[in-house]
KEBAFI-893052 format. One record per residue (C-alpha): x, y, z. Coordinates in steps of 0.1 Angstrom, whole numbers. Layout:
N
{atom {X, Y, Z}}
...
! end
This chain:
674
{atom {-194, -208, -181}}
{atom {-187, -209, -145}}
{atom {-216, -202, -125}}
{atom {-214, -185, -92}}
{atom {-241, -171, -67}}
{atom {-240, -135, -83}}
{atom {-276, -118, -75}}
{atom {-273, -96, -110}}
{atom {-269, -130, -130}}
{atom {-307, -131, -141}}
{atom {-311, -98, -149}}
{atom {-342, -89, -169}}
{atom {-327, -86, -206}}
{atom {-352, -57, -212}}
{atom {-329, -36, -187}}
{atom {-316, -7, -207}}
{atom {-276, -11, -208}}
{atom {-257, 2, -239}}
{atom {-276, 36, -239}}
{atom {-276, 68, -260}}
{atom {-279, 90, -227}}
{atom {-254, 65, -207}}
{atom {-228, 67, -237}}
{atom {-230, 108, -237}}
{atom {-227, 111, -200}}
{atom {-197, 82, -203}}
{atom {-184, 110, -230}}
{atom {-184, 136, -210}}
{atom {-167, 120, -180}}
{atom {-143, 107, -204}}
{atom {-134, 141, -215}}
{atom {-130, 153, -174}}
{atom {-110, 121, -165}}
{atom {-85, 120, -192}}
{atom {-79, 158, -187}}
{atom {-71, 149, -154}}
{atom {-47, 117, -160}}
{atom {-31, 137, -188}}
{atom {-21, 165, -158}}
{atom {-14, 143, -132}}
{atom {6, 121, -157}}
{atom {29, 151, -169}}
{atom {33, 163, -133}}
{atom {41, 132, -114}}
{atom {42, 103, -135}}
{atom {15, 84, -123}}
{atom {-22, 81, -132}}
{atom {-54, 72, -112}}
{atom {-80, 47, -121}}
{atom {-113, 66, -129}}
{atom {-135, 39, -127}}
{atom {-149, 43, -90}}
{atom {-157, 83, -94}}
{atom {-171, 79, -129}}
{atom {-196, 50, -113}}
{atom {-208, 74, -86}}
{atom {-210, 102, -107}}
{atom {-228, 78, -130}}
{atom {-251, 67, -105}}
{atom {-259, 105, -92}}
{atom {-267, 118, -126}}
{atom {-288, 88, -141}}
{atom {-308, 84, -112}}
{atom {-329, 112, -123}}
{atom {-344, 88, -153}}
{atom {-370, 63, -137}}
{atom {-354, 34, -161}}
{atom {-318, 40, -153}}
{atom {-301, 7, -133}}
{atom {-270, -9, -126}}
{atom {-260, -19, -161}}
{atom {-262, 13, -175}}
{atom {-242, 28, -148}}
{atom {-217, 1, -154}}
{atom {-213, 12, -189}}
{atom {-210, 47, -183}}
{atom {-181, 40, -159}}
{atom {-168, 13, -182}}
{atom {-166, 41, -211}}
{atom {-148, 66, -187}}
{atom {-125, 43, -170}}
{atom {-112, 32, -204}}
{atom {-108, 64, -218}}
{atom {-91, 78, -188}}
{atom {-65, 52, -185}}
{atom {-57, 58, -225}}
{atom {-41, 91, -211}}
{atom {-11, 68, -198}}
{atom {5, 72, -232}}
{atom {18, 104, -222}}
{atom {42, 83, -205}}
{atom {61, 85, -236}}
{atom {49, 107, -264}}
{atom {64, 139, -252}}
{atom {95, 126, -261}}
{atom {88, 138, -296}}
{atom {93, 177, -281}}
{atom {121, 169, -259}}
{atom {142, 158, -288}}
{atom {130, 189, -308}}
{atom {112, 166, -334}}
{atom {79, 182, -332}}
{atom {71, 218, -317}}
{atom {38, 204, -310}}
{atom {16, 175, -304}}
{atom {5, 169, -340}}
{atom {-32, 161, -337}}
{atom {-39, 134, -362}}
{atom {-7, 116, -355}}
{atom {-15, 117, -314}}
{atom {-54, 110, -320}}
{atom {-45, 76, -341}}
{atom {-19, 64, -323}}
{atom {-41, 69, -292}}
{atom {-76, 54, -305}}
{atom {-59, 25, -327}}
{atom {-29, 14, -301}}
{atom {-61, 14, -275}}
{atom {-86, -3, -293}}
{atom {-60, -32, -297}}
{atom {-54, -33, -260}}
{atom {-94, -38, -261}}
{atom {-92, -65, -286}}
{atom {-60, -83, -272}}
{atom {-77, -88, -239}}
{atom {-111, -105, -252}}
{atom {-95, -139, -252}}
{atom {-83, -137, -212}}
{atom {-118, -129, -200}}
{atom {-129, -163, -194}}
{atom {-95, -174, -180}}
{atom {-88, -140, -159}}
{atom {-118, -130, -147}}
{atom {-144, -157, -147}}
{atom {-123, -187, -138}}
{atom {-95, -167, -117}}
{atom {-92, -159, -80}}
{atom {-73, -128, -91}}
{atom {-80, -94, -66}}
{atom {-88, -67, -94}}
{atom {-90, -44, -65}}
{atom {-107, -15, -84}}
{atom {-131, -37, -104}}
{atom {-142, -54, -70}}
{atom {-148, -19, -57}}
{atom {-164, -6, -88}}
{atom {-189, -32, -84}}
{atom {-197, -28, -48}}
{atom {-203, 9, -53}}
{atom {-226, 1, -80}}
{atom {-244, -28, -61}}
{atom {-252, -4, -29}}
{atom {-263, 27, -56}}
{atom {-290, 0, -70}}
{atom {-302, -7, -38}}
{atom {-324, 21, -25}}
{atom {-323, 11, 11}}
{atom {-286, 7, 9}}
{atom {-282, 38, -3}}
{atom {-302, 59, 19}}
{atom {-283, 40, 49}}
{atom {-247, 46, 34}}
{atom {-249, 74, 11}}
{atom {-246, 72, -24}}
{atom {-208, 85, -19}}
{atom {-213, 113, -39}}
{atom {-207, 132, -6}}
{atom {-172, 120, -4}}
{atom {-159, 123, -37}}
{atom {-172, 162, -38}}
{atom {-158, 170, -5}}
{atom {-124, 153, -15}}
{atom {-124, 174, -47}}
{atom {-133, 207, -30}}
{atom {-105, 204, -6}}
{atom {-81, 192, -30}}
{atom {-90, 220, -58}}
{atom {-87, 251, -29}}
{atom {-55, 237, -19}}
{atom {-40, 235, -56}}
{atom {-53, 269, -62}}
{atom {-39, 284, -33}}
{atom {-4, 268, -41}}
{atom {-4, 266, -80}}
{atom {-27, 295, -86}}
{atom {-20, 322, -57}}
{atom {13, 305, -46}}
{atom {6, 314, -9}}
{atom {12, 278, -3}}
{atom {40, 259, -12}}
{atom {41, 223, -29}}
{atom {67, 209, -6}}
{atom {92, 211, 19}}
{atom {131, 197, 12}}
{atom {159, 197, 34}}
{atom {193, 194, 22}}
{atom {220, 181, 45}}
{atom {255, 170, 43}}
{atom {267, 131, 50}}
{atom {302, 133, 54}}
{atom {318, 149, 24}}
{atom {286, 145, 2}}
{atom {248, 156, 7}}
{atom {217, 142, 4}}
{atom {179, 155, 14}}
{atom {150, 145, 33}}
{atom {119, 159, 11}}
{atom {81, 164, 23}}
{atom {58, 168, -9}}
{atom {25, 184, 3}}
{atom {4, 172, -28}}
{atom {-30, 158, -18}}
{atom {-37, 142, -49}}
{atom {-9, 118, -43}}
{atom {-18, 113, -6}}
{atom {-51, 100, -21}}
{atom {-31, 81, -48}}
{atom {-11, 65, -18}}
{atom {-42, 55, 2}}
{atom {-50, 36, -29}}
{atom {-23, 14, -38}}
{atom {-22, 1, -3}}
{atom {6, -5, 26}}
{atom {28, -32, 8}}
{atom {35, -9, -21}}
{atom {38, 24, 1}}
{atom {67, 7, 21}}
{atom {83, -6, -9}}
{atom {86, 27, -24}}
{atom {102, 40, 6}}
{atom {127, 14, 7}}
{atom {136, 27, -29}}
{atom {136, 63, -14}}
{atom {162, 51, 10}}
{atom {181, 34, -13}}
{atom {186, 61, -38}}
{atom {188, 89, -9}}
{atom {203, 72, 21}}
{atom {224, 51, -3}}
{atom {235, 60, -40}}
{atom {233, 96, -37}}
{atom {254, 101, -9}}
{atom {276, 73, -18}}
{atom {285, 89, -54}}
{atom {288, 125, -40}}
{atom {310, 113, -17}}
{atom {332, 91, -42}}
{atom {331, 116, -71}}
{atom {347, 147, -76}}
{atom {327, 183, -75}}
{atom {325, 197, -109}}
{atom {340, 233, -112}}
{atom {314, 260, -106}}
{atom {286, 235, -91}}
{atom {272, 237, -57}}
{atom {271, 206, -37}}
{atom {237, 207, -41}}
{atom {232, 209, -77}}
{atom {257, 184, -79}}
{atom {236, 157, -55}}
{atom {208, 166, -79}}
{atom {225, 157, -109}}
{atom {238, 126, -95}}
{atom {203, 117, -91}}
{atom {189, 125, -123}}
{atom {221, 111, -145}}
{atom {229, 80, -125}}
{atom {205, 70, -96}}
{atom {172, 72, -121}}
{atom {190, 48, -144}}
{atom {192, 25, -116}}
{atom {160, 28, -109}}
{atom {150, 24, -144}}
{atom {172, -14, -145}}
{atom {153, -27, -112}}
{atom {120, -16, -131}}
{atom {129, -33, -162}}
{atom {139, -66, -144}}
{atom {107, -66, -122}}
{atom {82, -62, -156}}
{atom {104, -92, -172}}
{atom {99, -110, -142}}
{atom {60, -105, -141}}
{atom {60, -116, -177}}
{atom {78, -149, -170}}
{atom {51, -156, -139}}
{atom {25, -148, -167}}
{atom {33, -177, -189}}
{atom {11, -203, -179}}
{atom {-22, -182, -173}}
{atom {-17, -161, -204}}
{atom {-14, -198, -226}}
{atom {-42, -214, -208}}
{atom {-65, -181, -217}}
{atom {-57, -182, -253}}
{atom {-61, -220, -254}}
{atom {-97, -212, -239}}
{atom {-105, -185, -263}}
{atom {-96, -208, -293}}
{atom {-118, -230, -279}}
{atom {-146, -211, -275}}
{atom {-142, -196, -315}}
{atom {-148, -231, -326}}
{atom {-178, -233, -307}}
{atom {-194, -203, -321}}
{atom {-222, -224, -338}}
{atom {-238, -228, -302}}
{atom {-232, -188, -291}}
{atom {-273, -188, -291}}
{atom {-274, -211, -263}}
{atom {-250, -191, -240}}
{atom {-259, -170, -213}}
{atom {-256, -133, -222}}
{atom {-231, -130, -197}}
{atom {-209, -151, -216}}
{atom {-208, -135, -248}}
{atom {-179, -116, -259}}
{atom {-179, -96, -294}}
{atom {-179, -120, -322}}
{atom {-149, -135, -340}}
{atom {-157, -112, -373}}
{atom {-163, -80, -351}}
{atom {-129, -85, -337}}
{atom {-114, -94, -372}}
{atom {-129, -60, -385}}
{atom {-119, -37, -360}}
{atom {-85, -53, -360}}
{atom {-78, -49, -396}}
{atom {-92, -11, -391}}
{atom {-68, -1, -363}}
{atom {-42, -19, -381}}
{atom {-46, 1, -413}}
{atom {-50, 31, -392}}
{atom {-14, 26, -374}}
{atom {0, 19, -414}}
{atom {-15, 47, -426}}
{atom {-4, 72, -397}}
{atom {33, 56, -396}}
{atom {37, 62, -431}}
{atom {27, 98, -428}}
{atom {52, 100, -397}}
{atom {81, 89, -418}}
{atom {75, 101, -453}}
{atom {83, 136, -445}}
{atom {121, 130, -443}}
{atom {126, 122, -480}}
{atom {137, 85, -477}}
{atom {133, 61, -509}}
{atom {98, 45, -508}}
{atom {109, 12, -499}}
{atom {129, 28, -470}}
{atom {97, 40, -458}}
{atom {78, 9, -462}}
{atom {103, -10, -444}}
{atom {102, 13, -414}}
{atom {63, 13, -417}}
{atom {59, -21, -415}}
{atom {86, -29, -391}}
{atom {80, 0, -367}}
{atom {41, -13, -370}}
{atom {47, -50, -369}}
{atom {70, -45, -335}}
{atom {43, -26, -319}}
{atom {18, -53, -327}}
{atom {36, -81, -319}}
{atom {53, -69, -286}}
{atom {19, -53, -277}}
{atom {0, -87, -277}}
{atom {24, -99, -249}}
{atom {23, -67, -232}}
{atom {-13, -65, -230}}
{atom {-13, -105, -212}}
{atom {10, -88, -186}}
{atom {-9, -59, -178}}
{atom {-43, -78, -178}}
{atom {-27, -102, -151}}
{atom {-9, -73, -132}}
{atom {-42, -54, -131}}
{atom {-59, -84, -114}}
{atom {-29, -87, -89}}
{atom {-22, -52, -80}}
{atom {-47, -28, -97}}
{atom {-47, -4, -122}}
{atom {-32, 24, -101}}
{atom {-5, 3, -92}}
{atom {2, -15, -123}}
{atom {38, -9, -139}}
{atom {28, 6, -170}}
{atom {62, 28, -169}}
{atom {81, -4, -164}}
{atom {63, -19, -195}}
{atom {73, 13, -216}}
{atom {111, 11, -204}}
{atom {111, -22, -220}}
{atom {93, -11, -250}}
{atom {114, 17, -255}}
{atom {147, -6, -255}}
{atom {131, -31, -280}}
{atom {120, -4, -306}}
{atom {153, 13, -301}}
{atom {175, -16, -307}}
{atom {152, -26, -338}}
{atom {154, 9, -349}}
{atom {189, 11, -346}}
{atom {193, -22, -367}}
{atom {176, -7, -394}}
{atom {189, 28, -394}}
{atom {224, 13, -397}}
{atom {216, -8, -425}}
{atom {201, 19, -442}}
{atom {230, 45, -435}}
{atom {205, 69, -416}}
{atom {230, 78, -392}}
{atom {252, 94, -420}}
{atom {221, 119, -432}}
{atom {216, 152, -414}}
{atom {193, 145, -383}}
{atom {193, 108, -390}}
{atom {200, 102, -350}}
{atom {172, 125, -341}}
{atom {147, 107, -371}}
{atom {157, 70, -356}}
{atom {150, 84, -319}}
{atom {117, 97, -331}}
{atom {109, 64, -348}}
{atom {115, 45, -316}}
{atom {93, 67, -292}}
{atom {65, 68, -321}}
{atom {66, 29, -320}}
{atom {66, 30, -281}}
{atom {35, 54, -280}}
{atom {18, 27, -297}}
{atom {30, -2, -272}}
{atom {21, 23, -245}}
{atom {-15, 27, -255}}
{atom {-21, -8, -259}}
{atom {-6, -18, -225}}
{atom {-26, 8, -205}}
{atom {-59, 2, -221}}
{atom {-54, -37, -218}}
{atom {-44, -32, -179}}
{atom {-81, -10, -172}}
{atom {-98, -34, -195}}
{atom {-96, -64, -172}}
{atom {-109, -42, -144}}
{atom {-140, -30, -162}}
{atom {-150, -68, -172}}
{atom {-146, -78, -137}}
{atom {-169, -53, -125}}
{atom {-191, -62, -153}}
{atom {-191, -99, -144}}
{atom {-198, -90, -105}}
{atom {-230, -68, -116}}
{atom {-243, -91, -145}}
{atom {-234, -71, -176}}
{atom {-230, -84, -209}}
{atom {-193, -87, -220}}
{atom {-197, -78, -256}}
{atom {-215, -48, -248}}
{atom {-187, -38, -220}}
{atom {-162, -43, -249}}
{atom {-179, -18, -277}}
{atom {-182, 7, -247}}
{atom {-147, 5, -240}}
{atom {-137, 7, -277}}
{atom {-158, 40, -279}}
{atom {-140, 51, -248}}
{atom {-108, 48, -265}}
{atom {-120, 70, -294}}
{atom {-132, 95, -272}}
{atom {-104, 99, -251}}
{atom {-79, 97, -280}}
{atom {-97, 135, -292}}
{atom {-92, 148, -261}}
{atom {-56, 140, -253}}
{atom {-36, 157, -281}}
{atom {-57, 195, -276}}
{atom {-50, 188, -237}}
{atom {-11, 179, -242}}
{atom {-11, 210, -262}}
{atom {-26, 234, -236}}
{atom {-3, 221, -208}}
{atom {27, 225, -232}}
{atom {21, 260, -240}}
{atom {13, 266, -203}}
{atom {43, 247, -185}}
{atom {64, 235, -210}}
{atom {87, 202, -207}}
{atom {124, 196, -196}}
{atom {142, 205, -225}}
{atom {111, 217, -242}}
{atom {99, 252, -236}}
{atom {74, 269, -258}}
{atom {93, 304, -252}}
{atom {125, 316, -243}}
{atom {116, 338, -213}}
{atom {96, 307, -194}}
{atom {109, 293, -160}}
{atom {124, 259, -165}}
{atom {116, 251, -127}}
{atom {80, 253, -137}}
{atom {80, 230, -163}}
{atom {60, 198, -162}}
{atom {83, 166, -150}}
{atom {69, 143, -172}}
{atom {91, 117, -156}}
{atom {87, 88, -176}}
{atom {87, 105, -211}}
{atom {120, 121, -199}}
{atom {134, 88, -187}}
{atom {123, 68, -218}}
{atom {137, 95, -242}}
{atom {168, 96, -226}}
{atom {173, 56, -225}}
{atom {167, 61, -266}}
{atom {190, 88, -270}}
{atom {216, 70, -252}}
{atom {212, 38, -275}}
{atom {216, 59, -307}}
{atom {245, 77, -295}}
{atom {262, 49, -280}}
{atom {267, 72, -248}}
{atom {239, 54, -229}}
{atom {253, 47, -190}}
{atom {249, 10, -197}}
{atom {271, 5, -160}}
{atom {240, 21, -141}}
{atom {215, 2, -157}}
{atom {230, -32, -153}}
{atom {236, -21, -118}}
{atom {199, -17, -115}}
{atom {190, -49, -131}}
{atom {216, -66, -105}}
{atom {196, -49, -78}}
{atom {163, -56, -95}}
{atom {170, -95, -93}}
{atom {178, -93, -58}}
{atom {148, -76, -51}}
{atom {129, -102, -69}}
{atom {144, -128, -48}}
{atom {139, -108, -16}}
{atom {104, -106, -26}}
{atom {98, -143, -34}}
{atom {118, -153, 1}}
{atom {92, -132, 20}}
{atom {63, -145, 8}}
{atom {74, -180, 10}}
{atom {87, -178, 44}}
{atom {61, -152, 60}}
{atom {24, -147, 57}}
{atom {17, -112, 50}}
{atom {53, -96, 41}}
{atom {65, -90, 4}}
{atom {83, -62, -10}}
{atom {71, -55, -45}}
{atom {101, -53, -68}}
{atom {85, -28, -90}}
{atom {74, -3, -64}}
{atom {110, -4, -47}}
{atom {126, 3, -87}}
{atom {97, 32, -88}}
{atom {108, 42, -53}}
{atom {144, 50, -65}}
{atom {133, 62, -101}}
{atom {105, 89, -89}}
{atom {115, 121, -74}}
{atom {113, 119, -35}}
{atom {88, 149, -31}}
{atom {66, 129, -54}}
{atom {67, 97, -31}}
{atom {64, 110, 1}}
{atom {30, 119, 0}}
{atom {23, 85, -14}}
{atom {40, 70, 15}}
{atom {22, 91, 36}}
{atom {-12, 81, 22}}
{atom {-4, 43, 22}}
{atom {8, 43, 60}}
{atom {-21, 64, 67}}
{atom {-49, 41, 52}}
{atom {-31, 9, 69}}
{atom {-35, 27, 104}}
{atom {-70, 38, 95}}
{atom {-81, 5, 85}}
{atom {-66, -12, 117}}
{atom {-85, 15, 137}}
{atom {-117, 12, 120}}
{atom {-116, -28, 129}}
{atom {-110, -22, 162}}
{atom {-136, 4, 168}}
{atom {-167, -7, 144}}
{atom {-157, -42, 138}}
{atom {-154, -60, 97}}
{atom {-188, -42, 86}}
{atom {-178, -7, 102}}
{atom {-144, -12, 87}}
{atom {-156, -20, 52}}
{atom {-177, 10, 52}}
{atom {-149, 35, 65}}
{atom {-125, 23, 39}}
{atom {-150, 27, 11}}
{atom {-155, 64, 21}}
{atom {-119, 67, 21}}
{atom {-117, 53, -15}}
{atom {-143, 81, -24}}
{atom {-125, 107, -6}}
{atom {-89, 96, -21}}
{atom {-107, 94, -57}}
{atom {-120, 131, -51}}
{atom {-84, 144, -40}}
{atom {-69, 133, -72}}
{atom {-97, 144, -96}}
{atom {-98, 180, -75}}
{atom {-61, 187, -78}}
{atom {-59, 172, -117}}
{atom {-90, 193, -129}}
{atom {-76, 229, -110}}
{atom {-42, 218, -128}}
{atom {-60, 217, -165}}
{atom {-80, 248, -154}}
{atom {-49, 270, -146}}
{atom {-31, 259, -176}}
{atom {-60, 275, -194}}
{atom {-58, 308, -174}}
{atom {-22, 306, -180}}
{atom {-18, 299, -217}}
{atom {-43, 329, -222}}
{atom {-24, 353, -200}}
{atom {9, 346, -218}}
{atom {-8, 349, -254}}
{atom {-21, 381, -245}}
{atom {16, 393, -235}}
{atom {7, 388, -198}}
{atom {30, 368, -169}}
{atom {32, 330, -165}}
{atom {19, 334, -130}}
{atom {-14, 354, -135}}
{atom {-28, 344, -107}}
{atom {0, 349, -79}}
{atom {-6, 372, -49}}
{atom {30, 368, -33}}
{atom {65, 372, -47}}
{atom {94, 350, -43}}
{atom {104, 366, -7}}
{atom {72, 346, 7}}
{atom {88, 312, -3}}
{atom {96, 304, 36}}
{atom {64, 315, 49}}
{atom {49, 293, 22}}
{atom {66, 263, 28}}
{atom {54, 266, 63}}
{atom {16, 276, 54}}
{atom {17, 246, 28}}
{atom {29, 222, 55}}
{atom {1, 234, 81}}
{atom {-28, 232, 53}}
{atom {-14, 196, 44}}
{atom {-15, 186, 80}}
{atom {-51, 196, 82}}
{atom {-59, 178, 50}}
{atom {-47, 146, 65}}
{atom {-67, 151, 94}}
{atom {-101, 157, 74}}
{atom {-94, 127, 56}}
{atom {-89, 106, 86}}
{atom {-120, 121, 102}}
{atom {-140, 112, 69}}
{atom {-128, 77, 69}}
{atom {-133, 70, 107}}
{atom {-165, 87, 104}}
{atom {-189, 94, 136}}
{atom {-202, 66, 160}}
{atom {-231, 58, 141}}
{atom {-215, 52, 107}}
! end
């Protein structure tokens, strides 16, 4: 094993690490962060890394126990962060309701797809740990940050000097929670401001979103991704939308503003999807060498298993027998639930079995390569910035093409509801791939944290598996709660609901559209091809910038996201990223390198609090709405004002948003003494 100067390398083996109390705390945090991520992902198409807030909360709670230590706190954050990330499965599974195949989220099917897929994500990244964590210089931003927080928390003197970080997280959570309650609950604040204006005969818009959670997410993703998203916004709304509204005839009975919105939804977002797909493929190509090396090292390690007892505990992964047993159980679970999914269609037994074997086979085979790609991307840009949705787009295309061939050979399309069944099967297969992808993305961050603080890898891997199971138990109930409260585009649980209040579920909507387009042969491939060409150009530009400049880059995936995601979602992300850049510079000028690190740490914790606060209030409000609606009440039970207050709410929302930014900046800069 590669040695380093890690002061935690020689931890006393008697220190409690994987404890019952730690796993119970981890389970509670798992429920909280999974619910938060499900809400945020359905609202704006983004999830956040819960490792840092979980680590801070764990230290604050477990310090009441005399024998708590850094290793136990690390296990808590490992479990909680894994389950929080598993919620990224919502990027595809709501498609089942959007196509009308499900009328609500099937508990057991959603549970087993999430749990089994997540466990496979853990297993597939075990062989890569040595190559990508121990013997690699990859950044792993969230993993390193979580390790630093754990180290500070384990040192009483440092903790008293710098603070545990709980204050910053609580402050951010309270600020975001109050703002979310005023806007989404009482509705006295608007969620954003959108200015539409003509460009020649066409039209475009300039939006500002007021989401405090997204400002926090923007702060975490950094300036490079933030500016790349800004470039994507400009390409979409200063380029494609004006161009298509100018060169296309205005449909009868449609206003220019609605036409511009339709152009964005039906054309420009597909261009963004094509660009994201190319960016994901390019990432996979660049991963070939490290993935091959990681597999070779894993095989060599297995062959030397007889000497396992001579290894340092920090170099011991789960045994090959344990990996094989868990793999067999998870694949068996997937086969069983896939059969339960297709059998109600009444197809002949052999056709049912063929769908099951092909579906699970595609998911597991593609999932292995996806796991390697996501593990490497997490090391490069971090969990919060990784292109999970881009991987999902590749997954839905591959799954749809495979199922199209299978359904054609069996004559499924000639049966009533055949196309819907084919689309649902592709979505179900992609759900497994997404579960594998999101966990493998997070797993390497946690293993990096563990490596830096002296954890035992096999114990972390057990905690990750537990996190997958607990998180999977939460996902279906929360999804049903949010569906009953808000609905999704094209899938409203009650006919009297306002479609404008539905959760956007942008990735799920896009992937469902792609699958439907493939099966109906009506997918507007020309826009995807255009996006792919643009994606190639963006990759070339990014490579040229990296080769010829020291600091400039243009992440092609972030540009694709900028084209694809609604602009009201991205403007606060861009604002957060730019604000973080200037605060970083100001801190360095005022307080030097050490002061800069302390200030940015406060900012990271405050940003995490903003995300958690808004998300949890969103979930709580969903519960209130469901209770109100099921009792025959309004779907806006806490609203204090009517629609005539909209203009005032926009201005009040802007004022509160600016105040929130000022509080954020003051938190990061601190006072002269810290």
